[in-house]
VEXBAPA-472037 format. One record per residue: residue in one letter; x negated, y negated, z negated of N, C-alpha, C, CB in turn. Coordinates in steps of 0.1 Angstrom, whole numbers, padded with zeros to 4 digits, always signed. Last residue first. Glycine has a CB too. Layout:
REM residues N
aXYZXYZXYZXYZ
...
END
This chain:
REM residues 178
x-0933-1335-0929-0938-1348-0925-0927-1359-0926-0945-1348-0912
x-0940-1307-0948-0930-1316-0943-0936-1330-0940-0918-1317-0952
x-0957-1278-0941-0958-1292-0947-0947-1300-0940-0972-1298-0945
x-0954-1245-0950-0950-1256-0940-0950-1269-0947-0936-1253-0935
x-0961-1232-0972-0969-1229-0959-0965-1239-0949-0966-1215-0955
x-0948-1235-0995-0959-1245-0993-0966-1242-0980-0968-1244-1004
x-0941-1201-0999-0938-1215-1003-0950-1223-1001-0934-1215-1018
x-0943-1181-0970-0947-1184-0983-0944-1198-0987-0962-1181-0985
x-0913-1171-0952-0926-1178-0953-0930-1181-0967-0926-1192-0945
x-0899-1139-0954-0898-1153-0957-0912-1159-0956-0892-1155-0971
x-0899-1117-0926-0903-1120-0939-0902-1135-0941-0918-1116-0942
x-0887-1090-0906-0887-1104-0909-0891-1106-0923-0873-1110-0906
x-0884-1063-0902-0897-1068-0899-0898-1083-0904-0901-1067-0884
x-0857-1056-0906-0868-1048-0913-0882-1054-0912-0868-1034-0907
x-0843-1074-0890-0842-1075-0905-0853-1067-0912-0828-1070-0909
x-0868-1083-0865-0855-1076-0869-0854-1078-0885-0855-1061-0866
x-0886-1093-0840-0881-1098-0853-0868-1092-0856-0881-1114-0853
x-0908-1069-0826-0895-1077-0825-0891-1081-0839-0884-1068-0819
x-0941-1073-0818-0932-1067-0828-0919-1075-0828-0939-1066-0842
x-0949-1072-0784-0947-1080-0796-0938-1072-0805-0942-1094-0793
x-0969-1046-0769-0956-1053-0771-0956-1061-0784-0944-1043-0770
x-0991-1034-0746-0990-1040-0759-0977-1049-0759-1003-1049-0762
x-0990-1003-0729-0988-1018-0729-0986-1022-0743-0976-1022-0720
x-1004-0976-0713-1001-0983-0726-1000-0997-0723-1013-0980-0736
x-1010-0966-0688-0997-0962-0694-0994-0969-0707-0997-0947-0696
x-1033-0969-0672-1026-0981-0677-1012-0978-0682-1025-0991-0666
x-1048-0946-0669-1036-0948-0660-1028-0961-0663-1027-0936-0661
x-1068-0946-0688-1072-0946-0674-1060-0949-0664-1078-0933-0670
x-1072-0965-0716-1062-0957-0709-1065-0958-0694-1048-0962-0712
x-1088-0982-0731-1094-0970-0726-1084-0961-0718-1099-0962-0738
x-1073-1005-0738-1085-1007-0730-1091-0994-0724-1096-1013-0739
x-1053-0995-0754-1050-1001-0742-1062-1003-0732-1044-1016-0744
x-1067-0987-0777-1061-0977-0768-1058-0983-0754-1049-0971-0775
x-1073-1012-0788-1084-1004-0783-1079-0992-0774-1092-0998-0795
x-1053-1028-0799-1054-1027-0784-1066-1020-0779-1055-1041-0778
x-1045-1032-0825-1059-1035-0822-1061-1035-0807-1068-1026-0829
x-1020-1028-0838-1021-1037-0827-1035-1041-0823-1013-1049-0829
x-1015-1009-0857-1018-1023-0862-1022-1032-0850-1029-1022-0872
x-0992-0983-0861-1000-0991-0851-1002-1005-0857-0994-0991-0837
x-0974-0972-0878-0988-0969-0881-0997-0978-0872-0991-0955-0878
x-0949-0979-0868-0952-0984-0881-0967-0982-0884-0944-0976-0891
x-0948-0966-0843-0949-0980-0844-0954-0985-0857-0937-0987-0840
x-0964-0940-0831-0956-0943-0843-0958-0958-0846-0960-0934-0855
x-0963-0934-0796-0969-0941-0807-0959-0943-0819-0973-0955-0802
x-0969-0905-0776-0961-0916-0780-0967-0922-0793-0946-0911-0784
x-0978-0886-0747-0981-0891-0760-0970-0902-0763-0995-0897-0761
x-0974-0856-0729-0970-0870-0730-0972-0874-0745-0956-0873-0725
x-1001-0833-0726-0987-0836-0729-0986-0851-0730-0983-0829-0742
x-1028-0827-0724-1020-0825-0712-1005-0826-0715-1022-0811-0707
x-1031-0823-0759-1037-0824-0746-1028-0820-0735-1050-0815-0746
x-1003-0839-0776-1013-0829-0775-1019-0830-0761-1006-0815-0776
x-0991-0864-0800-0992-0857-0787-1003-0847-0787-0994-0867-0775
x-0990-0896-0813-0985-0882-0814-0985-0876-0801-0971-0882-0821
x-1010-0922-0828-1005-0914-0816-1001-0900-0819-1016-0914-0806
x-1020-0933-0850-1006-0937-0847-1001-0929-0835-1006-0952-0843
x-1044-0931-0865-1037-0919-0861-1022-0922-0858-1037-0909-0872
x-1059-0954-0868-1048-0952-0878-1040-0939-0875-1039-0964-0878
x-1077-0957-0848-1082-0956-0861-1072-0953-0872-1090-0968-0865
x-1078-0944-0816-1070-0949-0826-1075-0947-0840-1055-0944-0825
x-1093-0929-0798-1097-0943-0800-1090-0949-0812-1095-0951-0788
x-1079-0905-0794-1093-0905-0800-1098-0919-0804-1102-0899-0789
x-1056-0915-0783-1055-0909-0796-1069-0908-0803-1049-0895-0796
x-1066-0923-0758-1059-0932-0767-1059-0927-0781-1045-0935-0762
x-1074-0899-0746-1084-0910-0749-1078-0920-0759-1088-0917-0736
x-1056-0879-0740-1060-0880-0754-1071-0891-0756-1066-0867-0758
x-1044-0874-0716-1058-0873-0716-1064-0874-0730-1065-0883-0707
x-1017-0874-0706-1021-0866-0717-1036-0864-0719-1014-0853-0716
x-1008-0892-0687-1012-0879-0682-1017-0870-0694-1023-0881-0672
x-0982-0915-0684-0991-0908-0693-0995-0895-0688-0985-0907-0707
x-0962-0926-0669-0976-0928-0664-0986-0920-0673-0979-0943-0665
x-0938-0921-0682-0939-0917-0668-0953-0918-0662-0929-0924-0659
x-0941-0933-0707-0942-0919-0706-0943-0914-0691-0930-0913-0712
x-0959-0958-0718-0949-0956-0707-0951-0941-0703-0952-0966-0695
x-0963-0965-0751-0967-0956-0741-0956-0955-0731-0971-0942-0746
x-0973-0994-0769-0961-0986-0763-0966-0978-0752-0950-0996-0759
x-0987-1008-0798-0989-1001-0785-0976-0994-0781-1001-0992-0785
x-0978-1040-0811-0980-1026-0812-0981-1020-0798-0968-1019-0820
x-0985-1072-0828-0982-1063-0816-0983-1049-0820-0992-1067-0805
x-0980-1104-0842-0982-1090-0844-0977-1082-0832-0974-1085-0856
x-0994-1131-0822-0985-1125-0832-0987-1110-0833-0971-1128-0828
x-1012-1143-0806-1002-1135-0799-0991-1130-0809-1008-1124-0792
x-1031-1170-0804-1024-1163-0814-1011-1156-0808-1019-1172-0826
x-1063-1176-0792-1049-1174-0788-1042-1165-0798-1048-1167-0774
x-1087-1199-0795-1081-1187-0802-1067-1187-0798-1083-1189-0817
x-1098-1221-0785-1098-1210-0776-1091-1198-0782-1112-1206-0772
x-1095-1238-0807-1089-1242-0795-1088-1230-0785-1096-1253-0788
x-1106-1236-0832-1095-1226-0829-1089-1230-0816-1085-1226-0840
x-1134-1239-0847-1129-1242-0834-1119-1232-0830-1140-1244-0824
x-1136-1247-0881-1134-1236-0872-1128-1242-0859-1125-1225-0877
x-1157-1258-0907-1149-1262-0896-1148-1250-0886-1153-1275-0889
x-1157-1244-0940-1164-1246-0927-1153-1250-0917-1171-1232-0922
x-1151-1234-0965-1154-1248-0963-1161-1251-0950-1162-1253-0975
x-1142-1209-0970-1157-1210-0968-1161-1225-0967-1162-1202-0957
x-1114-1213-0970-1121-1206-0982-1136-1209-0982-1118-1191-0982
x-1110-1224-0945-1106-1232-0957-1114-1226-0969-1091-1231-0959
x-1117-1202-0929-1125-1215-0928-1122-1224-0940-1121-1223-0915
x-1099-1183-0937-1113-1181-0939-1121-1194-0938-1118-1171-0929
x-1075-1195-0928-1077-1192-0943-1091-1190-0946-1069-1180-0946
x-1079-1197-0901-1077-1209-0908-1080-1207-0923-1063-1214-0906
x-1081-1169-0895-1092-1178-0892-1091-1191-0900-1093-1181-0877
x-1055-1161-0901-1066-1156-0909-1079-1165-0907-1069-1141-0905
x-1041-1176-0881-1038-1177-0895-1049-1173-0904-1025-1170-0899
x-1050-1167-0856-1053-1181-0861-1051-1182-0876-1044-1191-0854
x-1057-1132-0861-1052-1144-0854-1057-1157-0860-1038-1143-0853
x-1061-1106-0870-1057-1116-0880-1052-1129-0873-1068-1120-0889
x-1071-1092-0848-1057-1089-0853-1052-1099-0863-1058-1075-0860
x-1097-1105-0844-1086-1107-0835-1072-1103-0840-1089-1098-0822
x-1119-1121-0864-1109-1111-0865-1097-1113-0856-1103-1111-0880
x-1138-1142-0862-1142-1128-0859-1131-1118-0858-1152-1124-0868
x-1138-1169-0869-1128-1164-0859-1131-1150-0854-1129-1173-0847
x-1159-1175-0885-1146-1173-0891-1135-1168-0882-1141-1185-0898
x-1189-1157-0875-1179-1168-0874-1166-1165-0881-1177-1172-0860
x-1215-1145-0896-1204-1142-0887-1195-1154-0887-1196-1129-0891
x-1233-1150-0916-1238-1144-0904-1227-1141-0894-1245-1131-0907
x-1228-1158-0942-1229-1168-0932-1234-1163-0918-1237-1180-0936
x-1223-1140-0962-1237-1144-0959-1239-1155-0949-1245-1132-0955
x-1196-1138-0959-1201-1144-0972-1216-1148-0970-1200-1134-0983
x-1194-1125-0934-1189-1138-0936-1195-1145-0948-1174-1138-0937
x-1206-1101-0941-1213-1109-0931-1207-1123-0932-1211-1104-0917
x-1186-1091-0959-1200-1093-0964-1208-1102-0954-1208-1080-0965
x-1164-1089-0942-1164-1099-0953-1178-1101-0959-1155-1093-0964
x-1174-1069-0925-1171-1082-0919-1170-1093-0931-1157-1082-0912
x-1175-1048-0943-1187-1053-0937-1185-1066-0931-1193-1043-0926
x-1147-1046-0948-1157-1048-0959-1170-1053-0954-1159-1035-0967
x-1135-1039-0924-1133-1053-0930-1142-1056-0941-1118-1054-0935
x-1159-1020-0905-1147-1022-0912-1146-1036-0918-1145-1012-0923
x-1180-1023-0887-1174-1010-0889-1160-1011-0896-1183-1000-0897
x-1179-1051-0865-1183-1044-0877-1175-1032-0879-1182-1054-0889
x-1167-1062-0844-1181-1058-0842-1186-1052-0854-1189-1070-0838
x-1140-1067-0845-1149-1078-0848-1164-1075-0846-1147-1082-0863
x-1127-1044-0841-1127-1053-0830-1137-1065-0833-1113-1058-0828
x-1124-1025-0862-1137-1026-0855-1138-1036-0844-1142-1013-0851
x-1102-1019-0878-1102-1016-0864-1115-1017-0856-1092-1024-0857
x-1093-1023-0904-1105-1014-0902-1106-1010-0887-1104-1001-0910
x-1073-1039-0913-1069-1029-0903-1081-1019-0900-1066-1036-0890
x-1073-1059-0932-1076-1046-0936-1072-1035-0926-1068-1043-0949
x-1070-1087-0927-1059-1078-0927-1061-1064-0931-1054-1078-0913
x-1087-1108-0952-1087-1101-0939-1075-1091-0939-1101-1093-0937
x-1085-1117-0978-1079-1125-0968-1078-1118-0954-1087-1138-0966
x-1099-1098-0993-1085-1099-0995-1078-1107-0985-1082-1105-1009
x-1125-1104-0984-1119-1091-0980-1104-1091-0982-1125-1080-0988
x-1129-1128-0997-1128-1128-0982-1121-1115-0977-1142-1130-0976
x-1130-1119-1023-1120-1128-1020-1118-1129-1004-1124-1142-1025
x-1153-1102-1022-1140-1096-1025-1128-1106-1022-1140-1093-1041
x-1172-1121-1015-1169-1110-1006-1156-1104-1009-1180-1099-1007
x-1173-1136-1038-1168-1142-1026-1165-1131-1015-1179-1152-1020
x-1186-1120-1057-1171-1122-1058-1165-1128-1046-1169-1130-1070
x-1208-1094-1049-1205-1108-1046-1190-1111-1047-1211-1113-1032
x-1210-1070-1075-1210-1074-1061-1207-1089-1061-1199-1067-1054
x-1232-1058-1100-1220-1066-1097-1221-1071-1082-1218-1077-1106
x-1243-1027-1107-1247-1039-1100-1234-1046-1096-1256-1036-1088
x-1248-1008-1137-1239-1013-1127-1244-1026-1120-1225-1014-1131
x-1260-0998-1159-1269-1000-1147-1260-1005-1135-1276-0988-1144
x-1241-0994-1179-1252-1003-1181-1260-1006-1169-1261-0997-1192
x-1223-0976-1167-1218-0988-1173-1229-0998-1174-1212-0985-1187
x-1238-0955-1158-1230-0962-1148-1225-0976-1154-1219-0954-1143
x-1248-0945-1183-1257-0951-1173-1250-0960-1162-1266-0941-1166
x-1225-0934-1194-1232-0946-1201-1241-0953-1191-1240-0941-1213
x-1220-0914-1175-1210-0924-1178-1216-0936-1184-1199-0918-1187
x-1243-0898-1177-1240-0905-1164-1230-0916-1166-1235-0895-1154
x-1241-0889-1203-1252-0897-1200-1250-0905-1187-1265-0888-1198
x-1217-0874-1201-1218-0886-1210-1229-0895-1206-1219-0881-1225
x-1226-0855-1183-1214-0863-1180-1214-0876-1188-1201-0856-1181
x-1245-0842-1198-1249-0849-1186-1238-0858-1181-1252-0839-1175
x-1229-0831-1219-1240-0840-1221-1244-0848-1209-1252-0832-1226
x-1211-0815-1204-1206-0826-1213-1217-0836-1216-1200-0820-1226
x-1229-0797-1192-1220-0805-1184-1215-0817-1192-1208-0797-1179
x-1241-0784-1214-1249-0792-1205-1240-0801-1197-1257-0783-1196
x-1218-0772-1226-1226-0782-1233-1234-0791-1224-1234-0775-1244
x-1211-0754-1205-1202-0765-1209-1209-0776-1217-1191-0758-1218
x-1234-0738-1204-1231-0746-1193-1221-0757-1196-1225-0737-1182
x-1233-0727-1230-1244-0736-1227-1241-0744-1214-1257-0727-1225
x-1209-0712-1227-1210-0723-1237-1222-0732-1234-1212-0717-1251
x-1217-0693-1208-1206-0703-1205-1207-0714-1215-1192-0695-1206
x-1238-0680-1222-1240-0687-1209-1229-0697-1206-1241-0676-1198
x-1224-0670-1244-1235-0679-1246-1238-0687-1233-1248-0672-1251
x-1207-0652-1232-1201-0664-1239-1212-0674-1241-1195-0660-1252
x-1225-0633-1223-1217-0641-1214-1211-0653-1220-1206-0632-1208
END
């Protein structure tokens, strides 16, 4: 029995070492532009842009297969940053910037159908079948997918109030003085 255990440990150590060396020498480097574009995207992974996540959206942007206005949660600010990074002109005239939002459930209209909870990618909804649901505001990234599937229109999108907990200083140099 000790010989069997010893041989398994030796094989595991040998194969682990070989795989570690192979991963170092056979690694494929990714596109550095993709990583920079991914850092500019909000990282909500909501799928509103038509891609599964922000990683696929960044890859499509780097290849030039997607417009810089693809991210609804990012708004005008993200579209401007992406256009500046890629050196492309962006038509932002139709782009409406609503600011950060969150979903709010009107409890008197909620029937507990769970469509909103099934659609939410961040598990922001709390509730059970046939029970009233509510939203954990800190988890909601405002993608509005739940708003679109609610059959009773019990969900409304609200602007995140500016409180001491939500307010942030502007980055230096973000406002140009004229």
